mmCIF file of the N, C-alpha and C atoms, coordinates in Angstrom:
data_MODEL
# 
_entry.id   MODEL 
# 
loop_
_atom_site.group_PDB 
_atom_site.id 
_atom_site.type_symbol 
_atom_site.label_atom_id 
_atom_site.label_alt_id 
_atom_site.label_comp_id 
_atom_site.label_asym_id 
_atom_site.label_entity_id 
_atom_site.label_seq_id 
_atom_site.pdbx_PDB_ins_code 
_atom_site.Cartn_x 
_atom_site.Cartn_y 
_atom_site.Cartn_z 
_atom_site.occupancy 
_atom_site.B_iso_or_equiv 
_atom_site.pdbx_formal_charge 
_atom_site.auth_seq_id 
_atom_site.auth_comp_id 
_atom_site.auth_asym_id 
_atom_site.auth_atom_id 
_atom_site.pdbx_PDB_model_num 
ATOM 1   N N  . MET A 1 1  ? 53.323 125.374 58.898 1.00 0.00 ? 1  MET A N  1 
ATOM 2   C CA . MET A 1 1  ? 53.961 126.148 57.839 1.00 0.00 ? 1  MET A CA 1 
ATOM 3   C C  . MET A 1 1  ? 53.830 125.395 56.532 1.00 0.00 ? 1  MET A C  1 
ATOM 4   N N  . ALA A 1 2  ? 53.032 125.942 55.687 1.00 0.00 ? 2  ALA A N  1 
ATOM 5   C CA . ALA A 1 2  ? 52.724 125.236 54.453 1.00 0.00 ? 2  ALA A CA 1 
ATOM 6   C C  . ALA A 1 2  ? 53.676 125.578 53.316 1.00 0.00 ? 2  ALA A C  1 
ATOM 7   N N  . ASP A 1 3  ? 54.081 126.814 53.202 1.00 0.00 ? 3  ASP A N  1 
ATOM 8   C CA . ASP A 1 3  ? 54.866 127.179 52.027 1.00 0.00 ? 3  ASP A CA 1 
ATOM 9   C C  . ASP A 1 3  ? 56.265 127.657 52.395 1.00 0.00 ? 3  ASP A C  1 
ATOM 10  N N  . LYS A 1 4  ? 57.069 127.790 51.366 1.00 0.00 ? 4  LYS A N  1 
ATOM 11  C CA . LYS A 1 4  ? 58.475 128.164 51.524 1.00 0.00 ? 4  LYS A CA 1 
ATOM 12  C C  . LYS A 1 4  ? 58.639 129.585 52.054 1.00 0.00 ? 4  LYS A C  1 
ATOM 13  N N  . SER A 1 5  ? 57.785 130.513 51.620 1.00 0.00 ? 5  SER A N  1 
ATOM 14  C CA . SER A 1 5  ? 57.911 131.899 52.073 1.00 0.00 ? 5  SER A CA 1 
ATOM 15  C C  . SER A 1 5  ? 57.638 132.018 53.572 1.00 0.00 ? 5  SER A C  1 
ATOM 16  N N  . SER A 1 6  ? 56.685 131.236 54.070 1.00 0.00 ? 6  SER A N  1 
ATOM 17  C CA . SER A 1 6  ? 56.399 131.229 55.497 1.00 0.00 ? 6  SER A CA 1 
ATOM 18  C C  . SER A 1 6  ? 57.579 130.657 56.282 1.00 0.00 ? 6  SER A C  1 
ATOM 19  N N  . SER A 1 7  ? 58.183 129.620 55.731 1.00 0.00 ? 7  SER A N  1 
ATOM 20  C CA . SER A 1 7  ? 59.357 129.029 56.364 1.00 0.00 ? 7  SER A CA 1 
ATOM 21  C C  . SER A 1 7  ? 60.523 130.008 56.389 1.00 0.00 ? 7  SER A C  1 
ATOM 22  N N  . ASN A 1 8  ? 60.725 130.714 55.288 1.00 0.00 ? 8  ASN A N  1 
ATOM 23  C CA . ASN A 1 8  ? 61.803 131.710 55.235 1.00 0.00 ? 8  ASN A CA 1 
ATOM 24  C C  . ASN A 1 8  ? 61.548 132.853 56.206 1.00 0.00 ? 8  ASN A C  1 
ATOM 25  N N  . ALA A 1 9  ? 60.311 133.294 56.333 1.00 0.00 ? 9  ALA A N  1 
ATOM 26  C CA . ALA A 1 9  ? 59.957 134.364 57.260 1.00 0.00 ? 9  ALA A CA 1 
ATOM 27  C C  . ALA A 1 9  ? 60.195 133.926 58.706 1.00 0.00 ? 9  ALA A C  1 
ATOM 28  N N  . TYR A 1 10 ? 59.856 132.684 59.013 1.00 0.00 ? 10 TYR A N  1 
ATOM 29  C CA . TYR A 1 10 ? 60.078 132.142 60.355 1.00 0.00 ? 10 TYR A CA 1 
ATOM 30  C C  . TYR A 1 10 ? 61.558 132.154 60.699 1.00 0.00 ? 10 TYR A C  1 
ATOM 31  N N  . TRP A 1 11 ? 62.388 131.643 59.786 1.00 0.00 ? 11 TRP A N  1 
ATOM 32  C CA . TRP A 1 11 ? 63.824 131.592 60.060 1.00 0.00 ? 11 TRP A CA 1 
ATOM 33  C C  . TRP A 1 11 ? 64.453 132.977 60.079 1.00 0.00 ? 11 TRP A C  1 
ATOM 34  N N  . ALA A 1 12 ? 63.952 133.899 59.277 1.00 0.00 ? 12 ALA A N  1 
ATOM 35  C CA . ALA A 1 12 ? 64.457 135.273 59.315 1.00 0.00 ? 12 ALA A CA 1 
ATOM 36  C C  . ALA A 1 12 ? 64.153 135.911 60.671 1.00 0.00 ? 12 ALA A C  1 
ATOM 37  N N  . ALA A 1 13 ? 62.953 135.683 61.193 1.00 0.00 ? 13 ALA A N  1 
ATOM 38  C CA . ALA A 1 13 ? 62.593 136.206 62.509 1.00 0.00 ? 13 ALA A CA 1 
ATOM 39  C C  . ALA A 1 13 ? 63.443 135.559 63.599 1.00 0.00 ? 13 ALA A C  1 
ATOM 40  N N  . ASN A 1 14 ? 63.696 134.268 63.457 1.00 0.00 ? 14 ASN A N  1 
ATOM 41  C CA . ASN A 1 14 ? 64.528 133.546 64.412 1.00 0.00 ? 14 ASN A CA 1 
ATOM 42  C C  . ASN A 1 14 ? 65.954 134.112 64.418 1.00 0.00 ? 14 ASN A C  1 
ATOM 43  N N  . ILE A 1 15 ? 66.518 134.323 63.257 1.00 0.00 ? 15 ILE A N  1 
ATOM 44  C CA . ILE A 1 15 ? 67.888 134.853 63.155 1.00 0.00 ? 15 ILE A CA 1 
ATOM 45  C C  . ILE A 1 15 ? 67.956 136.282 63.696 1.00 0.00 ? 15 ILE A C  1 
ATOM 46  N N  . ARG A 1 16 ? 66.937 137.101 63.442 1.00 0.00 ? 16 ARG A N  1 
ATOM 47  C CA . ARG A 1 16 ? 66.902 138.464 64.007 1.00 0.00 ? 16 ARG A CA 1 
ATOM 48  C C  . ARG A 1 16 ? 66.910 138.418 65.531 1.00 0.00 ? 16 ARG A C  1 
ATOM 49  N N  . LEU A 1 17 ? 66.136 137.511 66.103 1.00 0.00 ? 17 LEU A N  1 
ATOM 50  C CA . LEU A 1 17 ? 66.067 137.365 67.549 1.00 0.00 ? 17 LEU A CA 1 
ATOM 51  C C  . LEU A 1 17 ? 67.409 136.917 68.119 1.00 0.00 ? 17 LEU A C  1 
ATOM 52  N N  . ILE A 1 18 ? 68.043 135.970 67.468 1.00 0.00 ? 18 ILE A N  1 
ATOM 53  C CA . ILE A 1 18 ? 69.354 135.497 67.915 1.00 0.00 ? 18 ILE A CA 1 
ATOM 54  C C  . ILE A 1 18 ? 70.375 136.627 67.850 1.00 0.00 ? 18 ILE A C  1 
ATOM 55  N N  . ARG A 1 19 ? 70.372 137.387 66.763 1.00 0.00 ? 19 ARG A N  1 
ATOM 56  C CA . ARG A 1 19 ? 71.305 138.524 66.645 1.00 0.00 ? 19 ARG A CA 1 
ATOM 57  C C  . ARG A 1 19 ? 71.082 139.547 67.748 1.00 0.00 ? 19 ARG A C  1 
ATOM 58  N N  . LEU A 1 20 ? 69.819 139.870 68.023 1.00 0.00 ? 20 LEU A N  1 
ATOM 59  C CA . LEU A 1 20 ? 69.512 140.823 69.080 1.00 0.00 ? 20 LEU A CA 1 
ATOM 60  C C  . LEU A 1 20 ? 70.055 140.344 70.423 1.00 0.00 ? 20 LEU A C  1 
ATOM 61  N N  . CYS A 1 21 ? 69.808 139.081 70.747 1.00 0.00 ? 21 CYS A N  1 
ATOM 62  C CA . CYS A 1 21 ? 70.288 138.527 72.014 1.00 0.00 ? 21 CYS A CA 1 
ATOM 63  C C  . CYS A 1 21 ? 71.815 138.542 72.086 1.00 0.00 ? 21 CYS A C  1 
ATOM 64  N N  . LEU A 1 22 ? 72.480 138.186 71.005 1.00 0.00 ? 22 LEU A N  1 
ATOM 65  C CA . LEU A 1 22 ? 73.945 138.183 71.003 1.00 0.00 ? 22 LEU A CA 1 
ATOM 66  C C  . LEU A 1 22 ? 74.521 139.586 71.117 1.00 0.00 ? 22 LEU A C  1 
ATOM 67  N N  . ILE A 1 23 ? 73.888 140.562 70.495 1.00 0.00 ? 23 ILE A N  1 
ATOM 68  C CA . ILE A 1 23 ? 74.362 141.941 70.598 1.00 0.00 ? 23 ILE A CA 1 
ATOM 69  C C  . ILE A 1 23 ? 74.217 142.450 72.034 1.00 0.00 ? 23 ILE A C  1 
ATOM 70  N N  . ILE A 1 24 ? 73.083 142.185 72.650 1.00 0.00 ? 24 ILE A N  1 
ATOM 71  C CA . ILE A 1 24 ? 72.880 142.603 74.040 1.00 0.00 ? 24 ILE A CA 1 
ATOM 72  C C  . ILE A 1 24 ? 73.890 141.927 74.949 1.00 0.00 ? 24 ILE A C  1 
ATOM 73  N N  . TRP A 1 25 ? 74.087 140.633 74.764 1.00 0.00 ? 25 TRP A N  1 
ATOM 74  C CA . TRP A 1 25 ? 75.026 139.872 75.596 1.00 0.00 ? 25 TRP A CA 1 
ATOM 75  C C  . TRP A 1 25 ? 76.448 140.396 75.418 1.00 0.00 ? 25 TRP A C  1 
ATOM 76  N N  . ALA A 1 26 ? 76.864 140.664 74.191 1.00 0.00 ? 26 ALA A N  1 
ATOM 77  C CA . ALA A 1 26 ? 78.209 141.186 73.941 1.00 0.00 ? 26 ALA A CA 1 
ATOM 78  C C  . ALA A 1 26 ? 78.376 142.581 74.534 1.00 0.00 ? 26 ALA A C  1 
ATOM 79  N N  . LEU A 1 27 ? 77.372 143.417 74.387 1.00 0.00 ? 27 LEU A N  1 
ATOM 80  C CA . LEU A 1 27 ? 77.443 144.768 74.929 1.00 0.00 ? 27 LEU A CA 1 
ATOM 81  C C  . LEU A 1 27 ? 77.596 144.738 76.449 1.00 0.00 ? 27 LEU A C  1 
ATOM 82  N N  . VAL A 1 28 ? 76.808 143.903 77.097 1.00 0.00 ? 28 VAL A N  1 
ATOM 83  C CA . VAL A 1 28 ? 76.855 143.843 78.555 1.00 0.00 ? 28 VAL A CA 1 
ATOM 84  C C  . VAL A 1 28 ? 78.134 143.176 79.050 1.00 0.00 ? 28 VAL A C  1 
ATOM 85  N N  . SER A 1 29 ? 78.493 142.036 78.506 1.00 0.00 ? 29 SER A N  1 
ATOM 86  C CA . SER A 1 29 ? 79.648 141.302 79.029 1.00 0.00 ? 29 SER A CA 1 
ATOM 87  C C  . SER A 1 29 ? 80.970 141.917 78.589 1.00 0.00 ? 29 SER A C  1 
ATOM 88  N N  . PHE A 1 30 ? 81.131 142.181 77.310 1.00 0.00 ? 30 PHE A N  1 
ATOM 89  C CA . PHE A 1 30 ? 82.395 142.714 76.813 1.00 0.00 ? 30 PHE A CA 1 
ATOM 90  C C  . PHE A 1 30 ? 82.440 144.232 76.925 1.00 0.00 ? 30 PHE A C  1 
ATOM 91  N N  . GLY A 1 31 ? 81.358 144.878 76.530 1.00 0.00 ? 31 GLY A N  1 
ATOM 92  C CA . GLY A 1 31 ? 81.331 146.338 76.539 1.00 0.00 ? 31 GLY A CA 1 
ATOM 93  C C  . GLY A 1 31 ? 81.371 146.918 77.940 1.00 0.00 ? 31 GLY A C  1 
ATOM 94  N N  . PHE A 1 32 ? 80.350 146.607 78.761 1.00 0.00 ? 32 PHE A N  1 
ATOM 95  C CA . PHE A 1 32 ? 80.276 147.178 80.104 1.00 0.00 ? 32 PHE A CA 1 
ATOM 96  C C  . PHE A 1 32 ? 81.328 146.588 81.034 1.00 0.00 ? 32 PHE A C  1 
ATOM 97  N N  . GLY A 1 33 ? 81.614 145.310 80.903 1.00 0.00 ? 33 GLY A N  1 
ATOM 98  C CA . GLY A 1 33 ? 82.551 144.649 81.817 1.00 0.00 ? 33 GLY A CA 1 
ATOM 99  C C  . GLY A 1 33 ? 84.009 144.892 81.515 1.00 0.00 ? 33 GLY A C  1 
ATOM 100 N N  . ILE A 1 34 ? 84.356 145.183 80.251 1.00 0.00 ? 34 ILE A N  1 
ATOM 101 C CA . ILE A 1 34 ? 85.768 145.326 79.886 1.00 0.00 ? 34 ILE A CA 1 
ATOM 102 C C  . ILE A 1 34 ? 86.049 146.705 79.290 1.00 0.00 ? 34 ILE A C  1 
ATOM 103 N N  . LEU A 1 35 ? 85.407 147.024 78.173 1.00 0.00 ? 35 LEU A N  1 
ATOM 104 C CA . LEU A 1 35 ? 85.731 148.260 77.464 1.00 0.00 ? 35 LEU A CA 1 
ATOM 105 C C  . LEU A 1 35 ? 85.305 149.518 78.213 1.00 0.00 ? 35 LEU A C  1 
ATOM 106 N N  . LEU A 1 36 ? 84.113 149.506 78.762 1.00 0.00 ? 36 LEU A N  1 
ATOM 107 C CA . LEU A 1 36 ? 83.589 150.688 79.435 1.00 0.00 ? 36 LEU A CA 1 
ATOM 108 C C  . LEU A 1 36 ? 83.812 150.676 80.943 1.00 0.00 ? 36 LEU A C  1 
ATOM 109 N N  . ARG A 1 37 ? 84.560 149.709 81.438 1.00 0.00 ? 37 ARG A N  1 
ATOM 110 C CA . ARG A 1 37 ? 84.775 149.595 82.883 1.00 0.00 ? 37 ARG A CA 1 
ATOM 111 C C  . ARG A 1 37 ? 85.373 150.860 83.490 1.00 0.00 ? 37 ARG A C  1 
ATOM 112 N N  . PRO A 1 38 ? 86.391 151.481 82.896 1.00 0.00 ? 38 PRO A N  1 
ATOM 113 C CA . PRO A 1 38 ? 86.920 152.714 83.504 1.00 0.00 ? 38 PRO A CA 1 
ATOM 114 C C  . PRO A 1 38 ? 85.873 153.831 83.625 1.00 0.00 ? 38 PRO A C  1 
ATOM 115 N N  . MET A 1 39 ? 84.985 153.931 82.656 1.00 0.00 ? 39 MET A N  1 
ATOM 116 C CA . MET A 1 39 ? 83.945 154.965 82.712 1.00 0.00 ? 39 MET A CA 1 
ATOM 117 C C  . MET A 1 39 ? 82.908 154.658 83.797 1.00 0.00 ? 39 MET A C  1 
ATOM 118 N N  . LEU A 1 40 ? 82.692 153.396 84.089 1.00 0.00 ? 40 LEU A N  1 
ATOM 119 C CA . LEU A 1 40 ? 81.693 152.983 85.066 1.00 0.00 ? 40 LEU A CA 1 
ATOM 120 C C  . LEU A 1 40 ? 82.258 152.849 86.476 1.00 0.00 ? 40 LEU A C  1 
ATOM 121 N N  . SER A 1 41 ? 83.556 153.072 86.645 1.00 0.00 ? 41 SER A N  1 
ATOM 122 C CA . SER A 1 41 ? 84.197 152.816 87.938 1.00 0.00 ? 41 SER A CA 1 
ATOM 123 C C  . SER A 1 41 ? 83.758 153.788 89.024 1.00 0.00 ? 41 SER A C  1 
ATOM 124 N N  . GLY A 1 42 ? 83.238 154.946 88.667 1.00 0.00 ? 42 GLY A N  1 
ATOM 125 C CA . GLY A 1 42 ? 82.807 155.918 89.672 1.00 0.00 ? 42 GLY A CA 1 
ATOM 126 C C  . GLY A 1 42 ? 81.435 155.643 90.254 1.00 0.00 ? 42 GLY A C  1 
ATOM 127 N N  . ILE A 1 43 ? 80.693 154.705 89.691 1.00 0.00 ? 43 ILE A N  1 
ATOM 128 C CA . ILE A 1 43 ? 79.339 154.414 90.145 1.00 0.00 ? 43 ILE A CA 1 
ATOM 129 C C  . ILE A 1 43 ? 79.383 153.192 91.072 1.00 0.00 ? 43 ILE A C  1 
ATOM 130 N N  . ALA A 1 44 ? 78.958 153.381 92.318 1.00 0.00 ? 44 ALA A N  1 
ATOM 131 C CA . ALA A 1 44 ? 79.009 152.293 93.301 1.00 0.00 ? 44 ALA A CA 1 
ATOM 132 C C  . ALA A 1 44 ? 77.742 151.448 93.258 1.00 0.00 ? 44 ALA A C  1 
ATOM 133 N N  . VAL A 1 45 ? 77.945 150.126 93.255 1.00 0.00 ? 45 VAL A N  1 
ATOM 134 C CA . VAL A 1 45 ? 76.842 149.164 93.295 1.00 0.00 ? 45 VAL A CA 1 
ATOM 135 C C  . VAL A 1 45 ? 77.253 148.032 94.227 1.00 0.00 ? 45 VAL A C  1 
ATOM 136 N N  . GLY A 1 46 ? 76.526 147.838 95.292 1.00 0.00 ? 46 GLY A N  1 
ATOM 137 C CA . GLY A 1 46 ? 76.788 146.720 96.195 1.00 0.00 ? 46 GLY A CA 1 
ATOM 138 C C  . GLY A 1 46 ? 78.187 146.693 96.777 1.00 0.00 ? 46 GLY A C  1 
ATOM 139 N N  . GLY A 1 47 ? 78.766 147.838 97.056 1.00 0.00 ? 47 GLY A N  1 
ATOM 140 C CA . GLY A 1 47 ? 80.095 147.883 97.657 1.00 0.00 ? 47 GLY A CA 1 
ATOM 141 C C  . GLY A 1 47 ? 81.240 147.820 96.661 1.00 0.00 ? 47 GLY A C  1 
ATOM 142 N N  . THR A 1 48 ? 80.947 147.808 95.395 1.00 0.00 ? 48 THR A N  1 
ATOM 143 C CA . THR A 1 48 ? 81.990 147.787 94.360 1.00 0.00 ? 48 THR A CA 1 
ATOM 144 C C  . THR A 1 48 ? 81.573 148.726 93.237 1.00 0.00 ? 48 THR A C  1 
ATOM 145 N N  . ASP A 1 49 ? 82.461 148.901 92.276 1.00 0.00 ? 49 ASP A N  1 
ATOM 146 C CA . ASP A 1 49 ? 82.086 149.790 91.172 1.00 0.00 ? 49 ASP A CA 1 
ATOM 147 C C  . ASP A 1 49 ? 81.255 149.043 90.129 1.00 0.00 ? 49 ASP A C  1 
ATOM 148 N N  . LEU A 1 50 ? 80.504 149.812 89.342 1.00 0.00 ? 50 LEU A N  1 
ATOM 149 C CA . LEU A 1 50 ? 79.560 149.240 88.383 1.00 0.00 ? 50 LEU A CA 1 
ATOM 150 C C  . LEU A 1 50 ? 80.262 148.405 87.304 1.00 0.00 ? 50 LEU A C  1 
ATOM 151 N N  . GLY A 1 51 ? 81.426 148.836 86.842 1.00 0.00 ? 51 GLY A N  1 
ATOM 152 C CA . GLY A 1 51 ? 82.157 148.067 85.826 1.00 0.00 ? 51 GLY A CA 1 
ATOM 153 C C  . GLY A 1 51 ? 82.548 146.687 86.322 1.00 0.00 ? 51 GLY A C  1 
ATOM 154 N N  . PHE A 1 52 ? 83.054 146.618 87.547 1.00 0.00 ? 52 PHE A N  1 
ATOM 155 C CA . PHE A 1 52 ? 83.403 145.322 88.135 1.00 0.00 ? 52 PHE A CA 1 
ATOM 156 C C  . PHE A 1 52 ? 82.158 144.470 88.333 1.00 0.00 ? 52 PHE A C  1 
ATOM 157 N N  . TRP A 1 53 ? 81.058 145.111 88.767 1.00 0.00 ? 53 TRP A N  1 
ATOM 158 C CA . TRP A 1 53 ? 79.817 144.364 88.964 1.00 0.00 ? 53 TRP A CA 1 
ATOM 159 C C  . TRP A 1 53 ? 79.355 143.731 87.664 1.00 0.00 ? 53 TRP A C  1 
ATOM 160 N N  . PHE A 1 54 ? 79.396 144.500 86.547 1.00 0.00 ? 54 PHE A N  1 
ATOM 161 C CA . PHE A 1 54 ? 79.002 143.933 85.255 1.00 0.00 ? 54 PHE A CA 1 
ATOM 162 C C  . PHE A 1 54 ? 79.918 142.789 84.859 1.00 0.00 ? 54 PHE A C  1 
ATOM 163 N N  . ALA A 1 55 ? 81.201 142.928 85.100 1.00 0.00 ? 55 ALA A N  1 
ATOM 164 C CA . ALA A 1 55 ? 82.143 141.872 84.731 1.00 0.00 ? 55 ALA A CA 1 
ATOM 165 C C  . ALA A 1 55 ? 81.917 140.600 85.534 1.00 0.00 ? 55 ALA A C  1 
ATOM 166 N N  . GLN A 1 56 ? 81.542 140.736 86.804 1.00 0.00 ? 56 GLN A N  1 
ATOM 167 C CA . GLN A 1 56 ? 81.421 139.569 87.674 1.00 0.00 ? 56 GLN A CA 1 
ATOM 168 C C  . GLN A 1 56 ? 79.995 139.043 87.835 1.00 0.00 ? 56 GLN A C  1 
ATOM 169 N N  . GLN A 1 57 ? 79.025 139.931 87.937 1.00 0.00 ? 57 GLN A N  1 
ATOM 170 C CA . GLN A 1 57 ? 77.656 139.519 88.220 1.00 0.00 ? 57 GLN A CA 1 
ATOM 171 C C  . GLN A 1 57 ? 76.674 139.884 87.113 1.00 0.00 ? 57 GLN A C  1 
ATOM 172 N N  . GLY A 1 58 ? 76.765 141.105 86.664 1.00 0.00 ? 58 GLY A N  1 
ATOM 173 C CA . GLY A 1 58 ? 75.777 141.637 85.732 1.00 0.00 ? 58 GLY A CA 1 
ATOM 174 C C  . GLY A 1 58 ? 75.676 140.872 84.435 1.00 0.00 ? 58 GLY A C  1 
ATOM 175 N N  . SER A 1 59 ? 76.823 140.491 83.868 1.00 0.00 ? 59 SER A N  1 
ATOM 176 C CA . SER A 1 59 ? 76.774 139.776 82.594 1.00 0.00 ? 59 SER A CA 1 
ATOM 177 C C  . SER A 1 59 ? 76.119 138.409 82.745 1.00 0.00 ? 59 SER A C  1 
ATOM 178 N N  . ILE A 1 60 ? 76.328 137.777 83.888 1.00 0.00 ? 60 ILE A N  1 
ATOM 179 C CA . ILE A 1 60 ? 75.699 136.475 84.134 1.00 0.00 ? 60 ILE A CA 1 
ATOM 180 C C  . ILE A 1 60 ? 74.188 136.636 84.287 1.00 0.00 ? 60 ILE A C  1 
ATOM 181 N N  . LEU A 1 61 ? 73.780 137.654 85.046 1.00 0.00 ? 61 LEU A N  1 
ATOM 182 C CA . LEU A 1 61 ? 72.347 137.883 85.244 1.00 0.00 ? 61 LEU A CA 1 
ATOM 183 C C  . LEU A 1 61 ? 71.662 138.271 83.937 1.00 0.00 ? 61 LEU A C  1 
ATOM 184 N N  . VAL A 1 62 ? 72.301 139.112 83.150 1.00 0.00 ? 62 VAL A N  1 
ATOM 185 C CA . VAL A 1 62 ? 71.729 139.493 81.856 1.00 0.00 ? 62 VAL A CA 1 
ATOM 186 C C  . VAL A 1 62 ? 71.635 138.273 80.947 1.00 0.00 ? 62 VAL A C  1 
ATOM 187 N N  . PHE A 1 63 ? 72.652 137.403 80.975 1.00 0.00 ? 63 PHE A N  1 
ATOM 188 C CA . PHE A 1 63 ? 72.616 136.185 80.174 1.00 0.00 ? 63 PHE A CA 1 
ATOM 189 C C  . PHE A 1 63 ? 71.431 135.306 80.569 1.00 0.00 ? 63 PHE A C  1 
ATOM 190 N N  . LEU A 1 64 ? 71.172 135.172 81.864 1.00 0.00 ? 64 LEU A N  1 
ATOM 191 C CA . LEU A 1 64 ? 70.026 134.377 82.315 1.00 0.00 ? 64 LEU A CA 1 
ATOM 192 C C  . LEU A 1 64 ? 68.705 135.002 81.868 1.00 0.00 ? 64 LEU A C  1 
ATOM 193 N N  . VAL A 1 65 ? 68.598 136.312 81.963 1.00 0.00 ? 65 VAL A N  1 
ATOM 194 C CA . VAL A 1 65 ? 67.390 136.999 81.498 1.00 0.00 ? 65 VAL A CA 1 
ATOM 195 C C  . VAL A 1 65 ? 67.216 136.786 79.995 1.00 0.00 ? 65 VAL A C  1 
ATOM 196 N N  . LEU A 1 66 ? 68.314 136.834 79.242 1.00 0.00 ? 66 LEU A N  1 
ATOM 197 C CA . LEU A 1 66 ? 68.237 136.613 77.794 1.00 0.00 ? 66 LEU A CA 1 
ATOM 198 C C  . LEU A 1 66 ? 67.764 135.207 77.450 1.00 0.00 ? 66 LEU A C  1 
ATOM 199 N N  . ILE A 1 67 ? 68.152 134.232 78.245 1.00 0.00 ? 67 ILE A N  1 
ATOM 200 C CA . ILE A 1 67 ? 67.698 132.856 78.007 1.00 0.00 ? 67 ILE A CA 1 
ATOM 201 C C  . ILE A 1 67 ? 66.176 132.781 78.118 1.00 0.00 ? 67 ILE A C  1 
ATOM 202 N N  . PHE A 1 68 ? 65.625 133.359 79.182 1.00 0.00 ? 68 PHE A N  1 
ATOM 203 C CA . PHE A 1 68 ? 64.172 133.322 79.371 1.00 0.00 ? 68 PHE A CA 1 
ATOM 204 C C  . PHE A 1 68 ? 63.448 134.168 78.321 1.00 0.00 ? 68 PHE A C  1 
ATOM 205 N N  . PHE A 1 69 ? 64.030 135.316 77.963 1.00 0.00 ? 69 PHE A N  1 
ATOM 206 C CA . PHE A 1 69 ? 63.458 136.158 76.917 1.00 0.00 ? 69 PHE A CA 1 
ATOM 207 C C  . PHE A 1 69 ? 63.429 135.400 75.588 1.00 0.00 ? 69 PHE A C  1 
ATOM 208 N N  . TYR A 1 70 ? 64.527 134.741 75.241 1.00 0.00 ? 70 TYR A N  1 
ATOM 209 C CA . TYR A 1 70 ? 64.599 133.994 73.986 1.00 0.00 ? 70 TYR A CA 1 
ATOM 210 C C  . TYR A 1 70 ? 63.561 132.867 73.963 1.00 0.00 ? 70 TYR A C  1 
ATOM 211 N N  . ALA A 1 71 ? 63.462 132.141 75.056 1.00 0.00 ? 71 ALA A N  1 
ATOM 212 C CA . ALA A 1 71 ? 62.496 131.033 75.116 1.00 0.00 ? 71 ALA A CA 1 
ATOM 213 C C  . ALA A 1 71 ? 61.066 131.543 74.959 1.00 0.00 ? 71 ALA A C  1 
ATOM 214 N N  . ALA A 1 72 ? 60.732 132.621 75.655 1.00 0.00 ? 72 ALA A N  1 
ATOM 215 C CA . ALA A 1 72 ? 59.375 133.169 75.558 1.00 0.00 ? 72 ALA A CA 1 
ATOM 216 C C  . ALA A 1 72 ? 59.100 133.702 74.158 1.00 0.00 ? 72 ALA A C  1 
ATOM 217 N N  . ARG A 1 73 ? 60.048 134.415 73.588 1.00 0.00 ? 73 ARG A N  1 
ATOM 218 C CA . ARG A 1 73 ? 59.858 134.993 72.245 1.00 0.00 ? 73 ARG A CA 1 
ATOM 219 C C  . ARG A 1 73 ? 59.780 133.898 71.187 1.00 0.00 ? 73 ARG A C  1 
ATOM 220 N N  . MET A 1 74 ? 60.564 132.833 71.328 1.00 0.00 ? 74 MET A N  1 
ATOM 221 C CA . MET A 1 74 ? 60.500 131.730 70.359 1.00 0.00 ? 74 MET A CA 1 
ATOM 222 C C  . MET A 1 74 ? 59.178 130.991 70.468 1.00 0.00 ? 74 MET A C  1 
ATOM 223 N N  . ASN A 1 75 ? 58.655 130.850 71.676 1.00 0.00 ? 75 ASN A N  1 
ATOM 224 C CA . ASN A 1 75 ? 57.328 130.240 71.812 1.00 0.00 ? 75 ASN A CA 1 
ATOM 225 C C  . ASN A 1 75 ? 56.281 131.061 71.081 1.00 0.00 ? 75 ASN A C  1 
ATOM 226 N N  . LYS A 1 76 ? 56.381 132.394 71.197 1.00 0.00 ? 76 LYS A N  1 
ATOM 227 C CA . LYS A 1 76 ? 55.449 133.269 70.494 1.00 0.00 ? 76 LYS A CA 1 
ATOM 228 C C  . LYS A 1 76 ? 55.626 133.141 68.978 1.00 0.00 ? 76 LYS A C  1 
ATOM 229 N N  . LEU A 1 77 ? 56.870 133.124 68.506 1.00 0.00 ? 77 LEU A N  1 
ATOM 230 C CA . LEU A 1 77 ? 57.119 132.952 67.067 1.00 0.00 ? 77 LEU A CA 1 
ATOM 231 C C  . LEU A 1 77 ? 56.604 131.608 66.569 1.00 0.00 ? 77 LEU A C  1 
ATOM 232 N N  . ASP A 1 78 ? 56.817 130.573 67.350 1.00 0.00 ? 78 ASP A N  1 
ATOM 233 C CA . ASP A 1 78 ? 56.325 129.241 66.969 1.00 0.00 ? 78 ASP A CA 1 
ATOM 234 C C  . ASP A 1 78 ? 54.808 129.241 66.804 1.00 0.00 ? 78 ASP A C  1 
ATOM 235 N N  . ARG A 1 79 ? 54.107 129.891 67.736 1.00 0.00 ? 79 ARG A N  1 
ATOM 236 C CA . ARG A 1 79 ? 52.645 129.968 67.633 1.00 0.00 ? 79 ARG A CA 1 
ATOM 237 C C  . ARG A 1 79 ? 52.230 130.795 66.404 1.00 0.00 ? 79 ARG A C  1 
ATOM 238 N N  . GLU A 1 80 ? 52.933 131.909 66.151 1.00 0.00 ? 80 GLU A N  1 
ATOM 239 C CA . GLU A 1 80 ? 52.599 132.756 64.998 1.00 0.00 ? 80 GLU A CA 1 
ATOM 240 C C  . GLU A 1 80 ? 52.744 131.995 63.678 1.00 0.00 ? 80 GLU A C  1 
ATOM 241 N N  . TYR A 1 81 ? 53.744 131.151 63.578 1.00 0.00 ? 81 TYR A N  1 
ATOM 242 C CA . TYR A 1 81 ? 54.008 130.443 62.324 1.00 0.00 ? 81 TYR A CA 1 
ATOM 243 C C  . TYR A 1 81 ? 53.486 129.008 62.327 1.00 0.00 ? 81 TYR A C  1 
ATOM 244 N N  . GLY A 1 82 ? 52.791 128.612 63.387 1.00 0.00 ? 82 GLY A N  1 
ATOM 245 C CA . GLY A 1 82 ? 52.162 127.296 63.426 1.00 0.00 ? 82 GLY A CA 1 
ATOM 246 C C  . GLY A 1 82 ? 53.116 126.135 63.535 1.00 0.00 ? 82 GLY A C  1 
ATOM 247 N N  . VAL A 1 83 ? 54.218 126.322 64.252 1.00 0.00 ? 83 VAL A N  1 
ATOM 248 C CA . VAL A 1 83 ? 55.169 125.219 64.418 1.00 0.00 ? 83 VAL A CA 1 
ATOM 249 C C  . VAL A 1 83 ? 55.395 124.870 65.888 1.00 0.00 ? 83 VAL A C  1 
ATOM 250 N N  . GLU A 1 84 ? 54.427 125.240 66.743 1.00 0.00 ? 84 GLU A N  1 
ATOM 251 C CA . GLU A 1 84 ? 54.577 124.947 68.165 1.00 0.00 ? 84 GLU A CA 1 
ATOM 252 C C  . GLU A 1 84 ? 54.494 123.456 68.405 1.00 0.00 ? 84 GLU A C  1 
ATOM 253 N N  . GLU A 1 85 ? 55.037 123.066 69.564 1.00 0.00 ? 85 GLU A N  1 
ATOM 254 C CA . GLU A 1 85 ? 55.055 121.638 69.889 1.00 0.00 ? 85 GLU A CA 1 
ATOM 255 C C  . GLU A 1 85 ? 53.727 121.167 70.411 1.00 0.00 ? 85 GLU A C  1 
# 
């Protein structure tokens, strides 16, 4: 990254990615697990209702998927902006 505009573009893309991941994580953990749990209670998953599953298992699994997604996407951004390790 040679110039300031390239550096600003890199960090803007990084912040957009972080916001996207945080919104997905909040929606799944807080939204599906707490706020929308009554609406999801009629759907059975693995012997329990979907709202409980999101609160106990789903949010953790989505968080793990987000970690790998973030790492892969940041590697791609690093290559695009020439700051890879």
